[in-house]
N, C-alpha and C positions, 0 to 999 in steps of 0.2 A: 504494500500500500504506500502511496506517495502523496504527500501534501506539499504544495509549493507555495512560497510567498507568505505574506502575513495573513492572519486569520480575519475574516469578516466579523465573527461573533464578538471578539474582544472589542473591536472598534465601535460596536453598537453601544457600548457603555460610555463612550466619550461625551455624548450629549448629557448623560447623567453627571459626569464629572464637571462639565461646564456649569450645570445647575448647582452642583455642590460648591464650586468655588464662589459662585455668586452668593450662596447662603453662608459662607464661612466654614469653619471647621466642624460641621455637623451634617448629618444626612437625615433627610426626612423620608420615611418609608414609602410614601406615595410616589416619590421620584423614581424608585427602582422596582416597585412591585409589578409594574406593567412593562418593564424592559423585556423585549422579545429575545429569547435565547435560541439561536439557530443551531441546530445539531448538524454536524458533519458526519456523525457516526452514531448509530444506535443499534444496540444488540436486539432491540425490540423488532427490527425488521426481520431478523433471523427467527426470533422466537415466535412471531406471529404466524410464521409458516409451520412451526413445530407444534403449535397449540391445537392441532387437529386431533380430535379424540379417536383413539383406537377402539373405544368402547362402543358397542352397537347402539346402546340407548343411554347416552349421558343425560343426567338430570340437571335441571335448573331449580334451585331452591330459592324461595323468596323470604325476605325478612322485613318486618315493618314495625315501626313504633306503635302501631295499633294492632299488631298481630297477637297470636297466642301459640305457645309451644305445644298445645294439644292439637293444633291444626296439622294438615299434611305437609305444609310448606311448599306445595307444588304449583301454586298459582298466587297471583297478587291478592286474590280474595281469601285465600287460606294460608296466609303468610305466618311464619314463626314470629315470635316476639324477640327472641335472642339469637344473635349470630352464632353463639356456641352450640345451640341446638342443631343448626345446619352443619357446623364444622364437625360435629360428632358423627354425621351420616355420610359425608362426602367420600366419593370414590374417584379414581382417575377419570378425567374428562368432565367432571361436574363443575357447575358454576353456582356461586352464591351471589344473588343480586340483593343489595341492601337498600331499602327504601328510606324515606324520611323518618327521622326519629332520633332520640338520644339514647344511646346504648351504654349502660353503666355496669360496673362489676357488682356482684353480690358481696356481702359483708366480708366473707372469709376467702373469696377467690383471689388468686394471684394475678389474674388478668381478666379483661373483658372477653377476649377471644384467645383461646389457646389452640393453636393449629398443630396437630400431631400426625395427621393422615396425609400421605403423599400422593401426588400424581405420578405420571410417567413422562418420558421424553416426548411422546406423541399425544399425551393426554394430561395436560396440566390441570390443576385445580385452581380456579380463579375466584377471588373475592372482590366484587366490584360494586360501585355505586350503581343503583338502578338509573337508567338514562333520565337525565333531568333532575335527579334528586340529590340532596346534600346531607347524607346521614352523618351523625356525629357520634364518635366513640369517646366517652368522657370517663375518666377513672381517677381513683385515689389509691391505687394498689401498685404492685410491682411493674406491671406492663399493661398498656392499652391492648396491643396485639403482640403475642409471643409465638414465635415459630421455634419448635424444639423437637426432641425425640427423633432427630434425623429426618423430619418432614422435608420433602424436596419437591421440585417442580410445582412451586406455589407462586401465584401472582396476587399482589395486593394493590388495588387500583382505584383511585378516585375517592378515597375516604378522608375524613377529617378526624384526627386523633388529638385529644386535649387532655393535658395532665392536671395536676393539683396545685400548680403554683399560685393561682388566685386565692387559694384558701390558706396559704402559708405566709407568715411574716418572717422577715429576716431575723428578728430576735428569736423566734421559735426555732428556725433552722439552725442558728448558732448554738442554741441549747442542745441540739441533736448532733453536733459535729463529731461526736465519737460513737454515734449509734449507727451501726451498719445494718440494723434490722428494722428500720422504720420505713415502710413503703410510702408513707405520706410525703417524705422528703426525697426519697431515692428512686421513685418510679420512673420508668422509661416509657416512651410513646410506642415505637415499633422496634422490637428486639428479636433478632435472629440469633439464637444462642445454641451453639454446638458443643458446649462444654460437658453436658450430661446426656446420657441415653442416645448418643449418636450425633454425628455431624450432618448439617443440612447442606444441600447444594441445589443449584438452579432455582434461585429465588429472584423474583422481580418485584421491586417496590417502586411504583410509578404513579405520578399525578396526584399525590396525596398532600394534604395540608396538616402539618405536624407541629404542635406548639404547646408551650407552658408545662412541660414535664420537668420535674426536678432533676431527673437523670438525663439519659441520652434522648435525643430526638429520634434518630434512626441509627441503629447499630447492627453490625453483623460480626459475630464472634465465632472463630473456629469454623468457618463456612467456606464454600467454594462456589464459583459461578454465580455471583450476586450482582444484580444490576439495581442501582439506585438512581432513578432518572425522573427529571421534571417534577420534583417535589419542592414545596415551600416549607422551610424548617426554621422556626424562630422561637425565641424566649424559652429555650431549654437549658439544662445543665446548671440551673441556678443554685439548687439546694442540696444536691447529692454530696455524699462524702467520698464518692468513688472517682472523681476527676473525669467528668463526662464532657461531651461536645455535641454540636448540632448533628453532624453526620460522622460516623466513625466506622472504620474497619479494623478489627483487632485480631491478630494471630490467624491470618488466613490459612486454610487447611488444604492440602493437596488430595483431591479425590482421584486424580490421575496424574500423568506426567506431561500433560500439555504445557508448553512454554509460551503459548500465545496469550492474548488478552482474555482474561477470565473474569476479572472484577472491574466494574464500571461505576463511576460516580460522575454523572453527566447531566447538564442542563438544569441544575438545581439552583435555588436561591436560599442562602443560609445566613441568617442575621440575628443579632441580639442574643446569641447564645453566649453564656458567660458563667463562670464559677464565682459564687460569693462565699462558698464554704471551702476551707482547705481540704485538699486530698488527704484522706486519713493516713495513707501510707507514708507520706513525707511531711505532713503538717504545713503545707503551703499551697497557694494558688498556682496551678500548673497548666490548666487546659481551658475549656470553654471555647474551643476552636469552631470555626465554621465547618471545616472538613479536616479530618486527620486519618492518614493511613499509618497504622500503629503496629510496630513489632512483627512485621512479616518474617523476620529472620527466625523467630521462635526460639531464641537462645536465652530467654529469661525464665526465671522461676522453675527451673528443671523441666522445661517443656520437652515433650517427646514427639512433637509434631514434625520436626524437621523444617528446614528453611522452605518457604513457599516458592515454588518454581514458576508459577504463572506471572503474567504482567497485569498491572493495575493501571487503568486509564482514568484520569481525573480531567475532565474536559468541559468547557463551555459553562462553567459555574460562575455565579455572582455571589460574592461573600462580602459582608460589610457589618461594621459595628459589633463584631464579636469580641469577647473579652480576650481570647487567645489569638492565634493566628487566623488568617483567612483560610489558608490551606497549607498543610505541611506533611511531610513524610518523616517518621521517627523510627529509628531502628529497623529500617525497611529496605527492601531491594526490588528492582524491576518495576519502577513506578514512573509513569509519564504524566506530567502536569502541564497541560497544554491549553492555550486559548481561554484562560480564565481571567476574571476581573476581581481584584481584592482591594477594598477601599476602607481606610480608617478602622482597621482591626487593631488588636492590641489595646483594647479599651481598658483592660485591667491594669492598674498602676504597676503591679508586680511583674508584668509580662512585657518583654521588649524583643521578642524573637524575630519578628518580621511579619510581612503580609503573606508571602508565599516563599517557602524554603524547604530544605532538607536538613536533617540533623542526625548525625551518627548513622548515615545511610550510604548505600552504594547503588550504582546503576540506576540513577534517577535523572530524568531530563525535564528541565523546567524551561519551557519554550513558549514564546509569543503570548505572554501574559501582560496585563496592565496592572500596576501596583501603585497605590497612593497611600502614603503613610503620614501619621502625625509628624509635624516638624519636630526634629530632635529624637525621633524613634527610628529604629532600624527598619529598613524596608525588606531586607533579606539577611540570611547568614549562611555560612558554609562550615559549620562546626563539625569536626571529626568525620568528614565525608570522604569517600573515595569514588572516583568516576561519577561525579555529579556535574551535569552540564547545565549552565545558565546561558541562554542565548535568545536574541530577538525579543527580549522583554522591554517594556517601557516603564521606567520608574519616574513618577511625577511628584514634584515638590519634595524630593527626598535627598537629604544631605548625608544620611548614613547608609550607604550602599556597601555592604561588607564584601560582596563578590559581584563583579561586573563581567558578563560575557563579552566576547569580541564584537558582537553586533547589538548588544544591549544599548538602550538610549536612556540617558538621565536627562529629564526635561523639567522645566518650570511651567507654571500655569500658562504662560504665553504660547507654549508649544501647542496647546489645545486649540487656540484660536486660529492657527495658521496651518496645522497639519492636515489630517484627513477630514473630509466632509462626506456626508452620505446623501445619495440621491436614490429615488425609486424609479426603476425603469421596467416597464412591462410587468408590473406587479411584483417584482423582486427587488430586494435591496442590493444595490451595487456600491462599492467603495471607490470614491474618486481620490486618487493620490496625485494631484497635479503639482503640488508644491515640492514634494520630495519623492525620490525613487528608492525605496528600501532595497537592499540586496536580496536576491532570490535565495530561497532556502529549500533544499530538498530534504525531506524528513522521512526516513524509511522506518516503518514501524514493524514490530514482530508479526509473523504470520498468525492469522486466526482463521482456522478452517471454516469455509462457508460464509465468511463475514461479508456483510454488505454495508456500505455507508452512503450517506446522502452526499449531494454535491451542491456547493454554493459558488456563485460567480461574483467577481468584483472587477471594477474598471481600473486599470493601471496605465496611466499615460495614453489614454485613448483606446487601449486594447481591453477586450473582455477576456478574463482569464478564469478558467474553471478550477475549483479546488475540491478534491474529494478522492474517493477510492472505491474499489469494487473487487470482486473475485472473478 
């Protein structure tokens, strides 16, 4: 696969940055909530072809806020009341369509929905919002949605998951800073947990709104082939003692020996995720990142998983106002961080790691990103890394650039007023770069069997140039 030139998607954030500079050193969420993220690569294109059920008669179960678990669940008029009732019945190829309603956990339950049953490669199990509906999963327990027990070939699509932050004060959370067992403060929104009873693989978490969880927004732990795409993730990680973030992948697990892309974090918006309670393991604020790829080497805590062999792609994400980094790889290998925008992260006074960076990692490529840091704070760093490449990035209003690639650009705010402008031609966004001509870049990515990506087009000095890849 080959991508040439600068990315279009990153430059779509430039109008946002112009608005940002006009507002001063703050970002207003409405400025960025509707910024269109153009995907040049989506695993979903492959997965949608695989989601053809091999089952002769796949079932569709319906769940409604006005339903009853004594119903059959097989029509909108006989819908179940709880998503868990449907989850307990699913077989490969089944779909659970969730209608309007607020779905909460029972008093002693560890989650609103606990997914333990698997689909197959040709018959995924899908949990989706009913067309036109906006169901809400609201919880005060350990997880809004938990995928465990090795459940695989699962899709979670179009749901809103809300945690317990609105019911917690900072004073109460501080009083619980040594309590590992309090779900009121430590609860996650969507959690794929492969640490007990089997590892999960082939999980798609797409098009969800995930917010106000004291713990992680979306996390995948000891799992493989996970796609986290087009989610909006905000106001998470505030009160947990476990050092959480908006979107996190921890200790990726090898289900096979494929060395292509297997883990995807793409097209998400992740903001206002922040730690207010010290991580209990070290007694200080460490995380609250927009996106973190964490410990894929699996060489900590006597792990027996072995180093993760696959590649992780972090692409086309927008991260801002997070307490920790916008995006970073930590103790990890084989990570590509490409075409992202990270703005005014490192909100926590204790954190100065940078907007996008790698730390104690190897074989990481950080390419064609836009980074905007607070004056006086680092925009990136290169601590204890080997074979980490920074190139074709734009650092705006940044005096502390710890590592600068050969074609990275360090720019002030005036750069934005004269560099690229966007125009719409024939219904598609094109990028006009009449003022400057950035050097061409050929970026060869690891093979991924059967992979298909989208194509975008931009205008460079009068020529229309296509950017994309295919098999």
